[in-house]
N, C-alpha and C positions, 0 to 999 in steps of 0.2 A: 532441636533448636527452635526457639520461638521468635517469630518476626515482630519487630517493633511496629506497633500500629500507626505510629506517626510518620514512618518512613514508607514511601511508595514501594510496591513490589517491583522486583527486577527479574529479568530473565537474561541468560547469556545467549547471545546470537553467535553461532559458529560461522554462518555465511548468509548472505542476503543477495538474491538475484531478482532483478525486475526487468520487465520487457514492456515496451510501449509500441503500439501499432497505430499509425495515424491514417485517417481516410481523407483524401483530398476531394474537393468539389469546386466548381466554378461559381464564384459570387461576384456579381457585377462585372463579368468578363475576366476576372482574375482568379487564379488558383488560391484557395484558402483551405485550411483544415476544417473539416466538417465534424470530426469526432476523433477521440483517442480511446483505445482500449488498452488497459494495463493488466499485467499479471505480476504477482509477487510470490516468491518462493523463499521461505526462511528455513534454515536449519538451526535448531536450538540445542542446547547442551543436555536438557533433561526432558523426558516424556511428560512429566507432570506440568510443565510450563506451556503446553499447547494452547490452553484456553486463554492464558494471559497474552501469548504471542498473537493470537487471532484478534483479541481486543486491541492490542497495540496497532495492528495493521488497519483495523477499522478507524481508530483514532487518527492515524496518519492520513488515511484517505479523506476524512472529513476536514482536517486542518491543513491540507496541502496548499501552500501559497501559489505554486505554479498552476495547479488545477483551477484555483479560484480566479487566476488572472487571465485564463484563456477564454476566448469568445465562443467556444464550442463545448459540447458535453465531454466529460471524461468519466469512463466507467472502469472500475476495478472488478474484473470478471472472475479472476482466479486468485484465490488466497490459499496457498499450500504451505502447511507447517509440518515439518518432520524433525526427527532427532537423530 
């Protein structure tokens, strides 16, 4: 089966789990988030889609509205893709 070059590639995600851990610090006498560390775990339908799934995770990390809106660093440290 040949993929249509005008149609973006797709991958079937069977499950997606993410976890966020926030670090608190005192700023001007008040508690505030100093940083967030994220991990993402995807289960995909086919082994051959691993590279595409990783690229999608990186794209999601770079375009995340929530991360861009926070006043502290957000790091995606773990990107696990399995099938």
